[in-house]
C-alpha positions as CSV (number, residue, x, y, z in Angstrom):
1,M,15.5,-12.1,6.5
2,V,12.6,-13.7,8.2
3,L,12.2,-10.7,10.6
4,T,12.3,-8.3,7.8
5,T,9.9,-10.3,5.7
6,G,7.6,-10.1,8.8
7,L,7.5,-6.2,8.3
8,F,5.7,-6.7,5.0
9,F,3.2,-8.7,6.8
10,L,2.6,-5.9,9.6
11,W,2.1,-3.0,7.3
12,G,-0.3,-5.2,5.0
13,V,-2.5,-5.4,8.2
14,A,-2.5,-1.7,8.8
15,N,-2.8,-0.7,5.0
16,N,-6.1,-2.9,4.4
17,L,-7.9,-2.1,7.9
18,N,-8.1,1.2,6.2
19,D,-10.6,-0.4,3.7
20,V,-12.8,-1.5,6.5
21,L,-12.4,1.7,8.3
22,I,-13.8,3.6,5.2
23,A,-17.0,1.6,5.2
24,H,-17.1,1.7,9.0
25,F,-16.7,5.3,9.3
26,R,-19.1,6.0,6.7
27,H,-21.8,4.9,8.9
28,V,-20.4,6.0,12.1
29,F,-20.0,9.7,11.0
30,S,-22.7,9.7,8.1
31,L,-19.9,10.5,5.6
32,S,-20.1,10.8,1.8
33,D,-18.0,8.7,-0.5
34,F,-15.6,11.7,-0.9
35,Q,-15.4,12.4,2.9
36,S,-14.8,8.6,3.7
37,G,-12.0,8.6,1.3
38,L,-10.3,11.2,3.6
39,V,-9.2,7.9,5.5
40,Q,-6.8,7.1,2.5
41,S,-6.0,10.8,2.2
42,A,-4.7,11.1,5.8
43,F,-2.8,7.9,5.7
44,Y,-1.0,8.2,2.5
45,L,-0.1,11.9,3.3
46,G,1.8,10.5,6.2
47,Y,3.9,8.5,3.5
48,F,4.6,11.5,1.4
49,C,5.6,13.7,4.1
50,F,8.0,11.3,5.9
51,A,9.6,9.5,2.9
52,I,12.4,11.8,2.6
53,P,13.0,12.0,6.4
54,A,13.1,8.1,6.2
55,A,15.7,7.9,3.6
56,L,18.0,10.4,5.3
57,A,17.6,8.3,8.5
58,A,18.4,5.2,6.4
59,E,21.5,7.0,5.1
60,R,22.6,8.3,8.4
61,L,21.7,5.4,10.8
62,G,21.3,2.4,8.4
63,Y,18.4,0.3,7.4
64,K,17.9,-1.5,10.8
65,A,17.7,1.5,12.9
66,T,15.4,3.3,10.3
67,V,13.0,0.1,10.6
68,I,12.9,0.3,14.3
69,M,12.0,4.0,14.3
70,G,9.2,3.2,11.8
71,L,7.8,0.4,14.2
72,L,7.8,2.8,17.1
73,L,5.9,5.4,15.2
74,F,3.5,2.6,13.8
75,G,2.8,1.3,17.4
76,G,2.4,4.8,18.7
77,G,-0.2,5.6,16.1
78,A,-2.3,2.6,16.8
79,L,-2.3,3.3,20.5
80,L,-3.8,6.9,19.5
81,F,-7.0,5.1,18.4
82,L,-7.8,4.8,22.1
83,P,-8.2,8.4,22.7
84,A,-9.7,9.2,19.2
85,S,-12.5,6.5,20.0
86,A,-13.2,8.1,23.4
87,Q,-13.6,11.7,22.0
88,L,-15.6,10.4,19.0
89,S,-13.5,12.5,16.7
90,Y,-13.2,11.7,13.0
91,G,-10.3,14.2,13.0
92,F,-8.5,12.8,15.7
93,F,-8.8,9.3,13.8
94,L,-7.4,10.8,10.6
95,F,-4.4,12.2,12.7
96,A,-3.8,8.7,14.3
97,L,-3.7,7.2,10.7
98,F,-1.2,9.8,9.5
99,V,1.1,8.9,12.5
100,I,0.7,5.2,11.5
101,A,1.5,6.0,7.9
102,S,4.6,8.1,9.0
103,G,6.0,4.9,10.6
104,L,5.2,2.9,7.5
105,A,7.2,5.5,5.4
106,F,10.2,4.5,7.5
107,L,9.4,0.8,7.3
108,E,9.0,0.9,3.5
109,T,11.9,3.1,2.7
110,A,14.1,0.9,4.6
111,A,12.9,-2.5,4.1
112,N,12.3,-2.8,0.5
113,P,16.1,-1.9,-0.3
114,M,17.1,-3.9,2.7
115,V,15.8,-7.0,1.1
116,A,17.4,-6.1,-2.2
117,V,20.9,-5.7,-0.8
118,M,20.5,-8.9,1.2
119,G,21.5,-11.2,-1.5
120,P,22.8,-11.2,-5.1
121,A,21.8,-8.3,-7.2
122,D,20.3,-10.3,-10.4
123,S,17.9,-12.0,-8.1
124,S,16.9,-8.9,-6.1
125,A,13.4,-8.7,-8.0
126,Q,12.5,-12.3,-7.3
127,R,13.6,-11.9,-3.6
128,L,11.5,-8.7,-3.2
129,N,8.5,-10.3,-4.8
130,L,8.8,-13.2,-2.5
131,A,9.1,-10.8,0.4
132,Q,6.1,-8.8,-0.7
133,A,4.1,-12.0,-0.9
134,F,3.7,-11.8,2.8
135,N,2.3,-8.4,2.5
136,P,-1.0,-9.5,1.3
137,L,-1.2,-12.2,3.9
138,G,-1.2,-9.3,6.3
139,S,-3.7,-7.4,4.4
140,I,-6.0,-10.5,4.4
141,T,-5.4,-10.8,8.3
142,G,-6.1,-7.0,8.6
143,V,-9.6,-7.2,6.6
144,A,-10.5,-10.5,8.5
145,L,-9.7,-8.7,11.8
146,G,-11.7,-5.8,10.8
147,A,-14.8,-7.9,9.3
148,T,-15.0,-9.8,12.7
149,L,-14.4,-7.2,15.2
150,I,-15.4,-3.9,13.6
151,L,-18.1,-4.3,10.9
152,S,-21.5,-5.4,11.3
153,D,-24.5,-5.8,8.9
154,T,-26.4,-3.4,11.3
155,P,-23.6,-0.8,12.0
156,A,-23.5,1.1,15.2
157,Q,-23.3,4.7,15.1
158,G,-21.8,7.3,17.4
159,A,-19.9,6.1,20.6
160,A,-20.5,2.6,20.2
161,G,-19.4,2.5,16.5
162,A,-16.4,4.3,17.4
163,A,-15.5,1.9,20.3
164,A,-15.4,-1.0,17.8
165,V,-11.9,-0.2,16.6
166,R,-10.2,-0.1,20.1
167,L,-9.6,-3.9,20.4
168,P,-7.9,-4.5,16.9
169,Y,-5.7,-1.3,17.0
170,L,-4.6,-2.1,20.7
171,A,-3.4,-5.7,19.6
172,I,-1.6,-4.2,16.3
173,A,0.2,-1.8,18.8
174,L,1.3,-4.5,21.0
175,V,2.7,-6.7,18.3
176,V,4.4,-3.9,16.6
177,L,6.0,-2.6,19.5
178,G,7.1,-6.1,20.6
179,W,8.5,-6.7,17.0
180,A,10.6,-3.5,17.3
181,A,12.0,-4.9,20.6
182,I,13.0,-8.2,19.0
183,L,14.7,-6.4,16.1
184,A,16.6,-4.1,18.4
185,F,18.3,-7.2,20.0
186,T,19.0,-9.2,16.8
187,R,22.2,-9.0,14.8
188,F,21.9,-8.1,11.1
189,P,24.3,-8.4,8.2
190,R,26.4,-5.2,7.7
191,A,24.7,-4.3,4.5
192,A,21.6,-3.8,6.6
193,T,23.1,-1.8,9.3
194,Q,25.9,0.3,8.0
195,A,25.5,4.1,7.7
196,E,26.9,6.0,4.8
197,G,29.0,9.2,5.3
198,R,27.7,12.3,3.2
199,T,30.1,13.9,1.0
200,G,27.8,16.5,-0.5
201,P,24.8,18.7,0.1
202,I,21.9,16.9,1.9
203,F,19.6,17.0,-1.2
204,A,22.1,16.6,-3.9
205,G,21.0,13.0,-4.7
206,Y,17.5,14.3,-5.2
207,G,18.5,16.8,-7.8
208,A,20.5,14.2,-9.6
209,L,17.3,11.9,-9.8
210,L,15.3,14.7,-11.4
211,R,17.6,14.5,-14.1
212,R,16.9,10.8,-14.8
213,P,13.7,10.3,-17.1
214,R,13.6,6.7,-16.6
215,Y,13.7,6.8,-13.0
216,L,11.0,9.7,-12.9
217,A,8.7,7.6,-15.2
218,G,8.9,4.8,-12.4
219,V,7.9,7.2,-9.9
220,G,4.9,8.4,-12.1
221,A,3.9,4.7,-12.7
222,Q,3.9,4.0,-9.0
223,F,1.7,6.9,-8.3
224,F,-0.8,5.6,-10.6
225,Y,-0.4,1.9,-9.7
226,V,-0.8,2.6,-5.9
227,G,-3.8,4.8,-6.8
228,A,-5.6,2.1,-8.7
229,Q,-4.7,-0.5,-5.9
230,V,-5.9,1.5,-3.0
231,G,-8.9,3.1,-4.9
232,I,-10.3,-0.4,-5.9
233,W,-9.8,-2.0,-2.4
234,S,-11.0,1.2,-0.5
235,Y,-14.4,1.1,-2.5
236,L,-14.7,-2.7,-3.1
237,I,-17.3,-3.1,-0.1
238,R,-19.1,0.0,-1.1
239,Y,-19.2,-1.4,-4.8
240,A,-20.4,-4.8,-3.8
241,E,-23.2,-3.2,-1.7
242,A,-24.4,-1.2,-4.6
243,V,-24.3,-4.0,-7.2
244,V,-25.6,-6.8,-5.1
245,P,-28.4,-5.2,-3.1
246,G,-28.8,-6.7,0.6
247,I,-25.2,-8.2,0.8
248,G,-24.2,-6.2,3.9
249,A,-21.1,-4.7,4.7
250,Q,-19.5,-7.7,6.6
251,K,-20.2,-10.1,3.8
252,A,-18.9,-7.7,1.4
253,A,-15.7,-7.4,3.5
254,W,-15.2,-11.2,3.1
255,L,-15.2,-10.7,-1.0
256,L,-12.4,-8.0,0.0
257,T,-10.6,-10.8,1.9
258,L,-11.0,-13.2,-1.4
259,S,-9.6,-10.4,-3.5
260,L,-6.6,-9.9,-1.1
261,A,-6.2,-13.7,-1.2
262,L,-5.9,-13.7,-5.0
263,F,-3.3,-10.8,-4.6
264,M,-1.4,-13.1,-2.4
265,I,-1.5,-15.9,-4.7
266,G,-0.6,-13.6,-7.6
267,R,2.6,-12.5,-5.4
268,F,3.8,-16.0,-5.1
269,A,2.8,-17.0,-8.6
270,G,4.7,-13.7,-9.7
271,A,7.8,-14.7,-7.9
272,A,7.9,-18.0,-9.8
273,L,7.0,-16.2,-13.2
274,L,9.6,-13.5,-12.7
275,A,12.4,-16.3,-12.4
276,R,11.6,-17.3,-16.0
277,F,10.2,-14.2,-17.8
278,D,11.2,-10.5,-18.1
279,G,9.4,-8.4,-15.3
280,A,8.6,-5.5,-17.7
281,R,6.9,-7.9,-20.1
282,L,5.0,-9.7,-17.7
283,M,3.7,-6.5,-15.9
284,A,2.8,-5.1,-19.3
285,L,0.5,-8.2,-19.9
286,F,-1.1,-8.1,-16.3
287,A,-1.7,-4.3,-16.6
288,G,-3.3,-4.7,-20.0
289,I,-5.6,-7.3,-18.4
290,N,-6.4,-5.1,-15.7
291,I,-7.6,-2.4,-18.1
292,A,-10.2,-4.7,-19.3
293,L,-11.4,-5.8,-15.9
294,S,-11.7,-2.4,-14.6
295,L,-13.8,-1.4,-17.6
296,A,-16.0,-4.4,-17.2
297,A,-16.4,-3.2,-13.6
298,I,-18.2,-0.2,-14.6
299,G,-20.8,-2.3,-16.2
300,G,-21.8,-3.4,-12.6
301,G,-23.8,-6.4,-11.8
302,I,-22.3,-9.9,-10.7
303,V,-19.9,-9.9,-13.7
304,G,-18.6,-6.4,-12.7
305,L,-18.0,-7.7,-9.1
306,V,-16.2,-10.7,-10.2
307,A,-14.0,-8.5,-12.5
308,L,-13.2,-6.1,-10.0
309,V,-12.1,-9.0,-7.5
310,A,-10.1,-10.5,-10.2
311,T,-8.0,-7.4,-10.8
312,S,-6.1,-8.2,-7.5
313,F,-4.3,-11.1,-8.9
314,F,-2.9,-9.1,-11.9
315,M,-2.0,-6.1,-9.6
316,S,0.2,-8.3,-7.5
317,I,3.7,-8.1,-9.3
318,M,3.3,-4.3,-10.1
319,Y,4.4,-2.6,-7.0
320,P,7.8,-4.5,-6.4
321,T,8.5,-4.7,-10.1
322,I,8.2,-1.0,-10.5
323,F,10.2,-0.5,-7.7
324,V,13.1,-2.6,-9.0
325,L,12.8,-1.4,-12.4
326,S,13.0,2.4,-11.1
327,L,16.0,1.7,-8.9
328,R,18.0,-0.3,-11.5
329,D,21.4,1.2,-12.0
330,L,21.0,4.2,-9.6
331,G,24.0,3.0,-7.4
332,P,24.7,5.6,-4.5
333,L,21.3,7.2,-5.4
334,T,19.4,4.1,-4.4
335,K,18.4,5.5,-0.8
336,P,17.1,8.7,-1.9
337,G,15.5,7.0,-5.0
338,A,13.7,4.6,-2.9
339,S,12.2,7.4,-0.7
340,M,10.8,9.2,-3.8
341,I,9.2,6.1,-4.9
342,V,7.7,5.7,-1.4
343,M,6.4,9.4,-1.8
344,A,4.6,8.2,-5.1
345,I,2.4,6.3,-2.7
346,I,0.5,9.7,-2.2
347,G,-1.6,8.4,-5.2
348,G,-3.4,6.4,-2.9
349,A,-4.6,9.5,-1.4
350,V,-5.1,11.5,-4.5
351,L,-6.7,9.0,-6.8
352,T,-8.9,7.5,-3.9
353,M,-10.4,10.8,-3.3
354,A,-10.9,11.3,-7.1
355,M,-12.9,8.2,-7.2
356,G,-14.9,9.2,-4.5
357,L,-15.5,12.5,-6.2
358,V,-16.6,10.6,-9.3
359,S,-19.0,8.5,-7.4
360,D,-20.5,11.4,-5.7
361,L,-20.9,13.6,-9.0
362,T,-22.4,10.7,-11.0
363,G,-24.3,9.1,-8.3
364,T,-22.8,5.7,-8.8
365,I,-19.7,4.0,-7.5
366,R,-19.5,2.1,-10.9
367,A,-18.4,5.3,-12.7
368,A,-15.4,5.6,-10.4
369,M,-13.8,2.4,-11.9
370,L,-12.9,4.5,-14.8
371,V,-10.0,5.9,-12.7
372,P,-8.2,2.7,-12.1
373,A,-8.4,1.8,-15.6
374,L,-6.7,4.9,-16.7
375,C,-4.1,4.0,-13.9
376,F,-3.4,0.7,-15.3
377,A,-2.9,2.3,-18.8
378,V,0.0,4.4,-17.3
379,V,1.6,1.0,-15.9
380,T,1.2,-0.5,-19.2
381,L,3.0,2.2,-21.0
382,F,5.8,2.3,-18.3
383,A,6.3,-1.5,-18.7
384,R,6.5,-1.3,-22.6
385,A,9.1,1.6,-22.3
386,N,11.2,-0.5,-20.0
387,R,10.9,-3.4,-22.4
388,R,11.9,-1.3,-25.4
389,E,14.9,0.0,-23.3
390,A,16.0,-3.5,-22.5
391,A,15.7,-4.8,-26.1
392,A,17.9,-1.8,-27.2
């Protein structure tokens, strides 16, 4: 369980280093907000493309083997940052991020349900929230690493700027590949390693899932939730620079670190609250608060910045709670179900680009915060629908 929880930390590092890369590459390659948002597009496209192959691997090989495959892809993608920086190619960097994300698709598709099966079913949401609480710790580490080693208040351009990413990604590659080796030589419970024999067509499970409205609503809610989370964190540095003139990218990155710390605190608090309160009810409350905070951020200024940072606390329980509510009562469809929820992470690519486009068209990043406000409205509707179903 400790080794599996460590995976949540590792992909947190990779996910939120992207927020630093967006700010960094914007200066290195002189990009618009929309163009810099392609960092997340390439990244989450990897999730989208490899979620189903990851589910098929988990079904054929078991969760543990699927996790190891994901770590190898993750480490390989991180190593690609070395030739990408040498060639000074934005496209090469985007490809490296795509490879990293393909590995993370394997990790998330396998690790989330693996935590769920390693214990009693009635405490799976609490257990998954606890494991997910280490994800923002990795996120904080990733942003701190990027703020220290990559960002500068006087950002370098060209080859010097590109070279700044080498050390952190080399360190990530070494840790990730080492973790894969440890997992390979560690014995896991049978539920985490067993493969399942196939009794029907390869995509039969996905056809059955398409006939389950509640599950599809969960996939949609996850799409919009991830879009809100990724979009807010991707542009928080940019937003801080816009509403607090002179703050500088490096100091703004530490505000992102604060935001992630609130997210982590929210995860631990959420794990405790979910032991006493219904998950759908708590998520509906948190999503409603975040609608108000996102609208406040449109106003800008210090109040808007504080509101935007505060959204992270209330986002904390949403991903794992949507995940668990969506997979509830799926039985043998759990593995393909998990893969489609991971595919919904493509919302991070689509809606981050949408935020960049709104910013470019309106000339202000503040207006882009309308997008996450709408996303949280969708999450609120999903949570309320689940509350009504539970009551019935």
